[in-house]
MARFIMI-873491 format. One record per residue: residue in one letter; x, y, z of N, C-alpha, C, O, CB in turn. Coordinates in steps of 0.2 Angstrom, whole numbers, padded with zeros to 4 digits, always signed. Glycine has a CB too. Example, Ala and Ser with C-alpha at 12.3 -4.5 7.8 and 13.67 -1.06 7.14 Angstrom:
! residues 2
a+0066-0028+0039+0062-0022+0039+0066-0016+0039+0071-0017+0042+0057-0022+0045s+0064-0011+0035+0068-0005+0036+0064+0000+0039+0067+0006+0040+0070-0003+0029
! end
This chain:
! residues 107
m-0203-0598+0083-0201-0604+0087-0200-0602+0094-0197-0597+0096-0194-0606+0084a-0202-0606+0099-0201-0605+0106-0194-0605+0108-0190-0609+0106-0206-0610+0110k-0193-0601+0113-0186-0600+0116-0185-0606+0120-0189-0608+0124-0185-0593+0120k-0179-0609+0119-0177-0615+0124-0175-0612+0131-0172-0608+0132-0171-0619+0121r-0178-0616+0136-0177-0614+0143-0170-0617+0145-0169-0623+0143-0182-0616+0147r-0166-0613+0148-0160-0616+0151-0161-0620+0157-0165-0619+0161-0155-0610+0152r-0157-0626+0157-0157-0630+0163-0150-0630+0166-0145-0630+0163-0159-0638+0160l-0151-0630+0173-0144-0630+0177-0145-0635+0182-0151-0637+0184-0143-0623+0180v-0139-0637+0184-0139-0642+0190-0136-0639+0196-0130-0636+0195-0136-0649+0188l-0139-0639+0202-0135-0636+0208-0132-0642+0211-0135-0647+0212-0141-0633+0213q-0126-0641+0213-0121-0646+0216-0117-0642+0221-0116-0636+0222-0117-0649+0211r-0114-0647+0226-0109-0644+0231-0103-0649+0230-0103-0654+0233-0112-0644+0238p-0098-0647+0226-0092-0651+0225-0088-0652+0232-0088-0647+0236-0088-0648+0220d-0085-0658+0232-0081-0659+0238-0074-0656+0237-0071-0658+0232-0081-0667+0239p-0072-0651+0240-0066-0648+0239-0060-0652+0240-0054-0651+0237-0065-0642+0244d-0060-0658+0244-0055-0662+0245-0055-0668+0240-0050-0671+0239-0055-0666+0252n-0060-0669+0236-0061-0674+0231-0065-0671+0225-0071-0673+0225-0063-0681+0234p-0062-0667+0221-0067-0663+0216-0072-0667+0212-0077-0664+0211-0062-0660+0212p-0071-0673+0210-0076-0676+0206-0082-0678+0211-0088-0679+0208-0073-0682+0203a-0081-0679+0217-0086-0681+0222-0090-0675+0224-0088-0669+0223-0083-0684+0228l-0097-0676+0226-0101-0671+0228-0103-0672+0235-0104-0678+0237-0108-0671+0223l-0104-0666+0238-0106-0667+0245-0114-0666+0245-0116-0663+0240-0103-0661+0250s-0117-0668+0250-0125-0667+0250-0127-0660+0251-0123-0656+0254-0128-0671+0256l-0132-0658+0247-0135-0651+0248-0139-0651+0255-0141-0646+0257-0139-0649+0242g-0141-0657+0257-0145-0658+0263-0151-0662+0262-0152-0665+0256-0147-0651+0266k-0155-0663+0267-0162-0666+0266-0166-0662+0262-0165-0656+0262-0165-0668+0273p-0171-0665+0258-0175-0661+0254-0178-0655+0258-0179-0649+0255-0181-0665+0251a-0181-0656+0264-0184-0650+0268-0179-0645+0269-0180-0639+0269-0187-0653+0274d-0172-0647+0271-0167-0642+0272-0165-0638+0266-0164-0632+0267-0161-0646+0275v-0165-0641+0260-0163-0637+0254-0169-0632+0253-0168-0627+0251-0163-0642+0248a-0175-0635+0254-0181-0630+0253-0181-0624+0257-0182-0619+0256-0188-0634+0253e-0179-0626+0264-0178-0620+0269-0172-0615+0267-0173-0609+0268-0177-0623+0276a-0167-0618+0264-0161-0614+0262-0163-0609+0256-0160-0604+0255-0155-0618+0260m-0168-0611+0252-0170-0608+0246-0176-0603+0248-0177-0598+0244-0173-0612+0241a-0179-0604+0254-0185-0599+0256-0183-0592+0256-0187-0588+0254-0187-0602+0262p-0177-0590+0259-0176-0583+0259-0175-0579+0252-0175-0573+0252-0169-0582+0263y-0175-0583+0247-0174-0581+0240-0181-0581+0237-0181-0582+0230-0168-0585+0236n-0186-0581+0240-0193-0582+0238-0194-0588+0233-0197-0587+0228-0194-0575+0234t-0191-0593+0235-0191-0600+0232-0194-0605+0236-0191-0607+0241-0184-0602+0229a-0200-0607+0234-0204-0612+0239-0209-0616+0235-0211-0614+0229-0208-0608+0244p-0212-0621+0238-0217-0625+0234-0224-0620+0233-0224-0615+0237-0219-0631+0238d-0228-0622+0228-0234-0617+0227-0240-0619+0231-0245-0616+0231-0235-0618+0220g-0239-0625+0235-0245-0627+0239-0249-0632+0236-0254-0634+0239-0248-0621+0242g-0248-0633+0229-0252-0638+0226-0251-0645+0228-0247-0647+0232-0251-0637+0218t-0254-0650+0224-0253-0657+0225-0246-0659+0224-0243-0657+0219-0258-0661+0220k-0243-0663+0228-0236-0665+0228-0235-0670+0223-0240-0674+0222-0234-0667+0235s-0230-0670+0219-0228-0675+0214-0224-0680+0217-0220-0679+0222-0224-0672+0208l-0225-0686+0215-0222-0692+0218-0215-0692+0217-0213-0692+0211-0225-0699+0216g-0211-0692+0222-0203-0692+0221-0200-0686+0220-0194-0686+0219-0202-0697+0216t-0204-0680+0219-0200-0674+0217-0204-0668+0221-0210-0668+0222-0201-0673+0210l-0200-0664+0224-0202-0658+0227-0201-0652+0222-0195-0651+0220-0199-0657+0234i-0206-0649+0220-0205-0643+0215-0206-0637+0219-0211-0635+0222-0210-0644+0209l-0200-0632+0218-0200-0626+0221-0201-0620+0215-0198-0621+0210-0194-0625+0225y-0204-0615+0217-0205-0610+0212-0202-0603+0215-0203-0602+0220-0212-0608+0210g-0198-0600+0211-0194-0594+0213-0194-0589+0207-0197-0590+0202-0187-0595+0215p-0191-0583+0208-0191-0578+0203-0187-0580+0197-0181-0581+0197-0187-0572+0206g-0191-0582+0192-0188-0584+0186-0185-0591+0185-0182-0593+0180-0182-0579+0184i-0187-0595+0191-0184-0602+0191-0189-0607+0193-0194-0605+0197-0178-0602+0195t-0188-0613+0191-0192-0619+0194-0186-0624+0197-0182-0625+0193-0197-0622+0189v-0187-0626+0203-0182-0631+0205-0185-0637+0207-0190-0638+0210-0178-0628+0212e-0182-0643+0205-0184-0649+0206-0179-0653+0211-0173-0654+0209-0185-0653+0199l-0182-0655+0216-0178-0659+0221-0180-0666+0222-0186-0667+0223-0178-0655+0228p-0176-0671+0222-0178-0678+0223-0180-0679+0230-0176-0677+0234-0173-0683+0220t-0185-0682+0231-0187-0684+0238-0187-0691+0239-0189-0694+0245-0194-0681+0239s-0185-0695+0235-0184-0703+0235-0178-0705+0240-0178-0711+0242-0184-0706+0229a-0173-0700+0240-0167-0702+0244-0167-0697+0251-0170-0692+0250-0161-0701+0240p-0164-0699+0256-0164-0695+0262-0160-0689+0261-0161-0684+0264-0161-0699+0268q-0155-0689+0256-0151-0683+0255-0151-0681+0248-0152-0685+0243-0144-0684+0257v-0151-0674+0246-0151-0672+0240-0144-0670+0238-0140-0666+0241-0155-0665+0239n-0141-0673+0232-0135-0672+0230-0135-0667+0224-0130-0663+0223-0131-0678+0227q-0140-0667+0220-0141-0662+0215-0148-0660+0214-0153-0663+0216-0139-0665+0208a-0149-0653+0212-0156-0651+0211-0156-0648+0204-0151-0645+0201-0157-0645+0216m-0161-0649+0200-0162-0647+0193-0166-0641+0193-0171-0640+0196-0166-0653+0189v-0163-0636+0190-0166-0629+0190-0168-0628+0182-0163-0629+0178-0161-0624+0192t-0174-0625+0181-0176-0623+0175-0176-0615+0175-0180-0613+0179-0182-0626+0172v-0172-0612+0171-0173-0605+0171-0178-0603+0166-0178-0604+0160-0166-0602+0169v-0183-0599+0169-0189-0597+0165-0188-0590+0162-0190-0588+0157-0195-0598+0169d-0185-0586+0167-0184-0579+0165-0177-0577+0167-0176-0576+0173-0189-0574+0168e-0172-0577+0163-0165-0576+0165-0164-0569+0168-0160-0569+0173-0161-0576+0158e-0167-0564+0167-0166-0557+0170-0168-0558+0177-0164-0555+0181-0170-0552+0166s-0173-0561+0179-0175-0562+0186-0171-0567+0190-0169-0567+0196-0182-0564+0187a-0169-0573+0186-0166-0579+0189-0159-0578+0191-0157-0580+0197-0166-0584+0184w-0155-0574+0187-0147-0574+0188-0146-0571+0195-0141-0574+0199-0144-0571+0183p-0148-0565+0197-0147-0562+0203-0149-0567+0209-0145-0568+0214-0150-0556+0204v-0154-0570+0209-0157-0575+0214-0152-0581+0214-0150-0583+0220-0164-0577+0213l-0151-0584+0209-0147-0590+0209-0140-0588+0211-0137-0592+0215-0146-0593+0202s-0137-0583+0209-0130-0581+0211-0130-0580+0219-0125-0583+0222-0128-0575+0208r-0134-0576+0222-0134-0575+0229-0136-0582+0233-0133-0583+0238-0140-0570+0231m-0140-0586+0230-0142-0592+0233-0136-0597+0234-0135-0600+0239-0148-0596+0230c-0133-0597+0228-0127-0602+0228-0121-0599+0232-0118-0603+0235-0124-0602+0220k-0120-0593+0232-0115-0590+0236-0116-0591+0243-0111-0593+0247-0114-0583+0235a-0122-0590+0246-0124-0591+0253-0123-0598+0255-0122-0600+0261-0131-0588+0254n-0125-0603+0251-0125-0610+0252-0119-0614+0250-0119-0620+0251-0131-0613+0250d-0114-0611+0247-0108-0614+0244-0110-0620+0239-0107-0625+0239-0104-0617+0250w-0114-0618+0235-0117-0622+0229-0114-0620+0223-0112-0614+0222-0124-0622+0229k-0113-0624+0218-0111-0622+0211-0117-0623+0206-0121-0628+0207-0105-0626+0209m-0117-0619+0201-0122-0621+0196-0118-0624+0190-0113-0621+0188-0126-0614+0193i-0121-0629+0187-0117-0632+0181-0122-0632+0176-0128-0634+0176-0115-0640+0183d-0120-0630+0170-0124-0630+0164-0122-0637+0161-0117-0638+0158-0122-0625+0159p-0127-0642+0161-0126-0649+0158-0125-0649+0150-0122-0653+0148-0132-0653+0160d-0127-0644+0147-0126-0643+0140-0119-0642+0138-0116-0644+0133-0130-0638+0136t-0116-0637+0142-0109-0635+0140-0104-0638+0145-0098-0638+0144-0108-0627+0140g-0106-0640+0151-0101-0642+0157-0098-0636+0161-0094-0637+0165-0095-0646+0154r-0100-0630+0159-0098-0624+0163-0101-0624+0170-0106-0626+0171-0100-0617+0159s-0096-0621+0174-0098-0621+0181-0099-0613+0183-0094-0609+0181-0093-0624+0186f-0104-0611+0187-0105-0605+0189-0106-0605+0197-0107-0610+0200-0111-0601+0186g-0104-0599+0200-0106-0598+0207-0101-0600+0212-0102-0600+0218-0112-0602+0208
! end
């Protein structure tokens, strides 16, 4: 049986209003913030409404249909490679990782 890939959501909670989310930025700005962590588009054909970034052990999907990104969907392909990258990326950008299956928050 194939191993289930873990899905995470990147968010930036509003410290003054915890249920609310702050914007992660424009899709291009979010992609630029991920670039130092070797996470970027692969240069292939773009998908309509979604910017897909590839990084060490992860795939990140950013919506491009809105001017601002409030959440990014992360698929963890290789946990050993992904966790150090995700941890540093979230700490540097004041983002949180949420496991939608359990509701746990990381970062």
